[in-house]
C-alpha positions as CSV (number, residue, x, y, z in Angstrom):
1,M,0.1,0.2,0.0
2,I,1.2,3.3,-0.6
3,R,0.9,5.9,1.5
4,S,1.7,9.8,1.9
5,E,4.0,11.3,4.4
6,H,3.2,14.4,3.8
7,R,0.1,14.2,5.4
8,T,-1.2,13.8,8.9
9,W,-2.2,10.7,10.1
10,L,-5.3,10.0,12.9
11,S,-2.9,7.2,14.4
12,S,-3.5,4.6,17.6
13,V,-0.2,4.2,19.4
14,A,1.1,1.9,21.8
15,F,3.6,2.9,23.9
16,L,5.2,0.4,26.4
17,D,8.0,-0.1,28.6
18,V,10.2,-2.3,31.2
19,V,9.2,-1.7,34.5
20,G,12.1,-0.7,36.3
21,F,14.7,-1.6,33.6
22,S,17.5,0.6,34.2
23,K,17.9,-0.9,37.6
24,C,18.7,-4.1,36.0
25,S,22.4,-5.7,35.3
26,I,23.3,-5.1,31.9
27,E,23.2,-9.5,31.6
28,D,19.6,-9.0,32.6
29,Q,19.1,-6.1,30.7
30,L,20.1,-7.8,27.4
31,S,18.1,-10.6,28.2
32,I,15.1,-8.5,28.4
33,K,15.4,-7.0,25.5
34,T,15.6,-10.1,23.6
35,H,12.8,-11.9,24.9
36,L,10.6,-8.6,24.7
37,D,11.3,-8.1,20.4
38,S,11.0,-12.0,20.2
39,L,7.3,-11.2,21.5
40,L,7.2,-7.7,19.6
41,R,8.2,-9.5,16.3
42,D,5.5,-12.5,17.2
43,H,2.4,-10.5,18.0
44,L,2.9,-7.9,14.8
45,Q,3.7,-10.7,12.0
46,E,-0.4,-11.0,11.4
47,V,0.0,-7.1,10.4
48,S,1.1,-5.7,7.4
49,R,4.6,-4.1,7.0
50,D,3.3,-0.8,5.8
51,D,0.2,-0.8,8.4
52,Y,2.3,0.0,11.3
53,I,5.6,1.8,12.4
54,L,7.6,0.0,15.0
55,L,9.7,2.2,16.9
56,D,13.0,0.9,19.1
57,R,13.1,2.9,22.5
58,G,15.5,0.9,23.9
59,D,13.9,-0.1,27.5
60,G,10.5,-0.7,25.5
61,A,8.7,0.0,22.0
62,A,6.2,2.2,20.5
63,V,3.9,1.1,17.7
64,C,2.2,3.5,15.9
65,F,-1.0,1.5,14.1
66,L,-2.1,3.5,10.7
67,V,-5.7,0.5,10.5
68,E,-8.6,0.1,12.7
69,P,-8.1,0.6,16.1
70,E,-8.8,-2.2,17.3
71,T,-5.7,-3.6,16.1
72,A,-3.7,-1.1,18.5
73,F,-5.7,-2.5,20.7
74,F,-5.4,-6.1,20.8
75,F,-2.0,-6.0,20.1
76,A,-1.6,-4.7,23.2
77,V,-3.9,-6.8,25.4
78,H,-2.2,-9.6,23.4
79,L,1.3,-8.8,24.2
80,R,0.7,-8.3,28.0
81,D,-1.4,-11.8,28.6
82,A,1.3,-13.1,26.6
83,L,3.8,-12.2,28.8
84,V,2.1,-12.5,31.9
85,A,1.6,-16.7,30.8
86,D,5.2,-17.0,30.5
87,H,6.1,-18.3,33.5
88,A,9.4,-19.8,32.0
89,R,10.7,-16.4,31.1
90,Q,14.1,-16.1,32.5
91,P,14.6,-12.9,34.3
92,I,11.2,-12.0,35.7
93,Y,9.9,-9.1,34.1
94,Q,6.6,-6.8,33.7
95,I,6.1,-4.0,31.0
96,R,3.2,-1.4,31.1
97,I,1.6,0.0,28.4
98,G,-0.5,3.1,27.3
99,I,-2.5,3.4,24.5
100,N,-3.3,6.8,22.7
101,L,-5.4,8.2,19.7
102,G,-3.8,11.4,18.3
103,P,-1.9,12.9,15.2
104,I,0.9,12.4,14.1
105,K,3.2,13.3,10.8
106,I,5.6,10.5,9.2
107,I,9.0,11.5,8.7
108,R,12.2,10.0,7.8
109,D,15.2,9.5,10.3
110,V,19.0,9.5,9.7
111,N,18.6,6.1,8.7
112,G,15.9,6.6,6.1
113,D,13.5,4.9,8.1
114,R,9.7,6.1,8.7
115,A,9.5,8.1,12.4
116,P,6.9,8.9,13.5
117,V,6.7,12.3,15.2
118,G,3.3,14.3,16.9
119,E,0.9,14.6,20.1
120,G,-0.3,11.4,19.3
121,I,3.0,9.6,20.2
122,N,3.8,12.0,23.0
123,C,0.7,11.6,24.7
124,A,0.7,7.9,24.2
125,A,3.9,7.7,26.4
126,R,2.5,10.0,28.8
127,V,-0.6,7.9,29.3
128,M,1.8,4.8,29.6
129,D,3.6,7.0,32.5
130,F,0.4,6.7,34.7
131,A,0.5,2.9,34.1
132,G,1.4,0.3,37.0
133,P,3.1,-3.0,36.0
134,N,1.5,-5.0,33.7
135,E,-1.4,-2.8,33.4
136,V,-2.8,-1.3,29.7
137,L,-4.0,2.0,30.2
138,V,-5.7,4.2,27.5
139,A,-6.7,7.8,27.0
140,R,-10.2,9.0,26.6
141,S,-9.4,9.6,22.5
142,F,-9.2,6.0,22.3
143,Y,-11.9,4.7,24.9
144,D,-14.2,6.9,22.7
145,V,-13.5,5.0,19.9
146,I,-13.6,1.4,21.1
147,G,-15.7,1.3,24.1
148,C,-19.1,2.7,22.3
149,Q,-19.2,0.1,19.7
150,S,-20.9,-2.8,21.6
151,Q,-21.3,-3.6,25.2
152,E,-18.7,-6.4,25.3
153,Y,-16.0,-3.6,24.0
154,A,-16.9,-1.3,26.5
155,A,-17.1,-4.1,29.4
156,L,-13.1,-4.3,28.7
157,F,-12.7,-0.7,30.3
158,S,-12.8,0.5,33.6
159,Y,-12.8,4.6,34.3
160,V,-9.7,5.5,36.1
161,G,-10.1,9.4,36.3
162,V,-8.5,12.4,35.3
163,R,-4.3,12.7,36.3
164,A,-1.7,15.2,35.3
165,D,1.8,14.9,34.2
166,K,4.3,16.7,35.6
167,H,3.4,19.8,32.6
168,V,-0.2,19.6,34.7
169,R,-1.4,18.6,31.5
170,E,-4.5,16.9,32.4
171,F,-5.2,12.7,30.8
172,E,-8.5,11.1,31.0
173,L,-7.5,7.2,31.5
174,Y,-9.2,4.3,31.4
175,E,-8.2,0.9,32.6
176,V,-8.0,-2.7,30.3
177,V,-9.8,-4.9,32.4
178,P,-7.3,-7.4,33.7
179,P,-7.5,-11.0,33.4
180,G,-9.2,-12.4,36.6
181,A,-10.6,-9.1,37.7
182,Q,-13.8,-9.2,39.5
183,R,-15.9,-7.4,36.4
184,Q,-17.9,-8.4,34.1
185,A,-16.3,-11.3,32.5
186,A,-14.3,-10.1,28.8
187,P,-15.6,-12.2,25.7
188,A,-13.0,-14.7,24.9
189,F,-10.3,-13.7,22.3
190,A,-10.7,-16.2,19.2
191,G,-7.5,-14.9,18.1
192,R,-4.3,-12.4,17.7
193,F,-6.6,-9.4,16.6
194,K,-9.4,-10.3,16.3
195,A,-12.0,-8.3,18.0
196,P,-15.3,-9.9,19.4
197,A,-18.4,-10.2,17.7
198,P,-20.9,-8.1,18.9
199,A,-23.3,-10.6,20.6
200,S,-26.3,-10.0,17.9
201,T,-23.4,-12.3,15.4
202,S,-23.7,-15.0,18.1
203,V,-26.9,-16.5,16.9
204,T,-27.4,-19.6,15.3
205,S,-26.0,-18.9,11.7
206,A,-26.4,-21.0,8.6
207,F,-22.5,-19.8,8.0
208,E,-18.9,-21.5,9.0
209,P,-17.2,-19.7,11.6
210,A,-13.9,-19.5,9.0
211,L,-16.2,-18.0,6.5
212,L,-17.6,-14.9,8.7
213,D,-14.4,-14.2,9.6
214,R,-12.7,-13.6,6.4
215,F,-15.9,-11.8,5.3
216,R,-15.8,-9.5,8.2
217,R,-11.8,-8.4,7.9
218,A,-12.3,-7.7,4.1
219,F,-15.4,-5.6,5.3
220,T,-13.5,-4.0,7.8
221,R,-11.1,-3.2,5.4
222,A,-13.6,-1.8,2.9
223,V,-15.6,-0.2,5.2
224,G,-13.6,0.5,8.3
225,P,-15.3,0.4,11.6
226,M,-19.2,0.8,10.6
227,A,-17.9,-2.8,9.2
228,D,-19.5,-4.9,12.5
229,V,-22.8,-3.5,12.6
230,L,-23.5,-3.8,8.9
231,M,-22.0,-7.3,9.0
232,T,-24.2,-8.3,11.8
233,R,-27.7,-7.1,9.9
234,A,-26.3,-9.0,7.1
235,I,-26.0,-12.2,8.7
236,H,-29.3,-12.1,10.5
237,R,-30.5,-11.0,6.6
238,S,-29.0,-14.2,4.9
239,T,-29.2,-17.7,4.7
240,T,-27.0,-18.7,2.1
241,E,-23.2,-17.1,1.3
242,D,-24.2,-15.6,-1.9
243,E,-27.4,-14.0,0.0
244,L,-24.7,-12.4,2.4
245,L,-22.9,-11.6,-0.3
246,D,-25.3,-9.8,-2.1
247,C,-26.8,-7.8,1.3
248,L,-23.1,-6.8,2.2
249,A,-22.2,-5.3,-1.7
250,S,-26.2,-3.4,-1.2
251,A,-24.4,-1.6,1.8
252,L,-21.3,-0.5,-0.7
253,H,-22.0,2.4,-2.0
254,D,-18.7,4.0,-3.2
255,P,-17.2,1.3,-6.3
256,H,-13.8,1.2,-5.2
257,Q,-15.1,0.1,-1.4
258,R,-16.8,-2.6,-3.3
259,E,-13.7,-3.5,-5.1
260,V,-11.9,-4.1,-1.7
261,F,-14.4,-6.1,-0.5
262,F,-14.9,-8.5,-3.2
263,T,-11.0,-9.1,-4.2
264,L,-10.3,-9.5,-0.7
265,V,-12.7,-12.3,-0.9
266,G,-11.6,-13.9,-3.7
267,R,-15.0,-13.0,-5.5
268,S,-15.0,-10.6,-9.1
269,V,-17.0,-7.8,-8.9
270,P,-20.7,-8.4,-9.8
271,V,-22.4,-5.9,-11.9
272,D,-25.5,-5.7,-10.2
273,A,-23.1,-4.9,-6.6
274,H,-24.5,-1.2,-6.6
275,P,-27.6,-1.0,-4.2
276,S,-30.8,-1.8,-5.4
277,T,-33.0,1.2,-6.0
278,D,-35.0,-0.4,-3.1
279,C,-32.3,1.1,-0.7
280,P,-32.6,4.9,0.2
281,P,-30.3,7.5,-1.5
282,P,-27.0,8.2,-0.9
283,V,-27.8,11.1,2.2
284,G,-27.0,14.5,0.0
285,V,-28.3,13.3,-3.0
286,S,-31.2,15.1,-4.2
287,G,-34.4,12.6,-4.5
288,S,-36.5,11.8,-2.0
289,G,-36.2,7.7,-2.2
290,A,-37.1,5.7,0.6
291,S,-38.0,7.5,4.8
292,P,-34.9,8.0,6.1
293,G,-36.5,7.1,9.3
294,P,-36.2,8.1,13.0
295,I,-32.5,8.8,15.0
296,D,-32.3,5.9,17.0
297,E,-29.5,4.9,19.2
298,D,-27.8,2.8,16.9
299,M,-27.9,5.9,15.1
300,R,-26.2,8.2,17.2
301,E,-23.6,5.4,18.6
302,Q,-22.8,5.0,14.6
303,A,-22.3,8.4,14.1
304,R,-20.2,9.2,17.3
305,L,-17.7,6.3,16.1
306,L,-16.9,7.9,13.0
307,L,-16.6,11.3,14.5
308,V,-14.5,10.9,17.0
309,R,-11.6,9.6,14.5
310,H,-11.6,12.9,13.0
311,L,-12.9,15.5,15.7
312,G,-11.9,13.7,18.9
313,P,-14.5,13.7,22.1
314,I,-16.2,17.2,21.0
315,A,-18.0,14.3,18.4
316,T,-20.6,13.1,21.2
317,I,-21.6,16.6,21.9
318,L,-22.3,17.1,18.4
319,V,-24.4,13.8,18.1
320,D,-26.4,14.6,20.8
321,K,-27.1,18.0,19.5
322,A,-27.5,17.1,16.3
323,A,-29.9,14.3,17.9
324,V,-32.2,17.1,19.0
325,G,-32.4,19.7,16.2
326,A,-32.5,17.4,13.2
327,G,-35.8,16.6,11.7
328,D,-35.1,13.0,10.7
329,A,-32.4,10.7,10.2
330,R,-31.3,12.4,6.8
331,E,-31.2,15.6,8.0
332,F,-29.3,14.3,10.9
333,I,-26.7,12.7,9.1
334,E,-26.4,15.9,6.7
335,Q,-25.6,18.2,9.7
336,L,-23.4,16.3,11.6
337,A,-21.3,15.9,7.7
338,G,-21.0,19.4,7.7
339,K,-19.2,19.6,11.2
340,L,-16.1,17.7,8.6
341,P,-13.3,20.2,7.6
342,H,-12.4,18.6,4.6
343,G,-14.7,17.4,1.5
344,G,-13.3,13.7,1.4
345,K,-14.1,13.2,5.0
346,R,-17.4,14.2,4.6
347,N,-18.0,11.8,1.5
348,E,-16.6,9.2,3.6
349,F,-18.8,10.1,6.5
350,I,-22.7,9.9,4.3
351,D,-21.5,6.8,2.5
352,A,-21.1,5.0,5.5
353,M,-24.1,6.4,7.4
354,S,-26.0,6.0,4.3
355,S,-24.9,2.4,4.4
356,L,-26.4,2.0,7.6
357,L,-29.9,3.8,6.3
358,A,-30.1,1.4,3.2
359,L,-29.5,-1.9,5.9
360,R,-32.4,-0.5,8.3
361,H,-34.7,0.2,5.4
362,D,-34.4,-3.3,3.9
363,T,-34.4,-4.6,7.3
364,T,-38.1,-2.9,7.9
365,R,-39.4,-3.6,4.6
366,E,-38.7,-7.4,5.1
367,D,-40.5,-7.4,7.9
368,S,-43.1,-5.8,6.8
369,D,-43.8,-8.0,4.1
């Protein structure tokens, strides 16, 4: 994947270090460093090299992910859990991890390698400073993206509070629920970087788990964080693989999105992959089409999820305000799209929310039939 290195990236940064590393003997430092480097390589092997930047920090590392925030989250959790479970390692050591979602720029260092700079990575380091041994803390900016996706995601976090660093800069922090904690049980992780599926997807279906996993990964690549909710609804409405593909294709308004999805699942793009005329037209396009329907909590949550990636925590306030002031779902989407400063981001937001409207309309129509 070719990426511009002159733009600002919204990156999920996992910053980690070894607790008490400087107090260890040189021999122990070398052993710890070798072991940790091996763990890092192992837990990054399933991520495309173009999708992350790994920085060696001597007593730790920083990993800037340029893909979905879930990747950074599950990387950190699996890395921490693997270290805790490895009782045979010598010497015994602990790590602490901080995760932040923020802006970075990519430059070239003295060796010509990619190197991230900016608030995204600086704040991740500050978040890590507040973490204890074998603890994973995340900043509010990151939690706003991950925590609102489903109840299962939200159950993985515990609010810590506001902490101030040495520069009196305040950070609102959440702790990732540790194994064995007396909290709501976290869903079992099916594999590295695989997020727990929303509860509704666990309903008995006619599809093999491997097939759904392959489709979900491809669909996430195509549409981003909206993938889970759209995938869940498509599964409920389909009984065969072809029906599922047709349903997913109907949610992809952008030709590039359709091409990405069908290429990743190893299928040719069907000529009728464009949403059917029964689907409501994309927001912002003239013409009435199907009724846009009410502004329900599901729509508000998805709008928050999409906007927070570009606007930060203020997205929650904007969504709540638009939900009160808008007459219907289409006006709600148009108001929020106007808050995004760049035309490309506005179009992405409109396309994603239009896909949600399309699937909701199809579901309502089928229920009435």
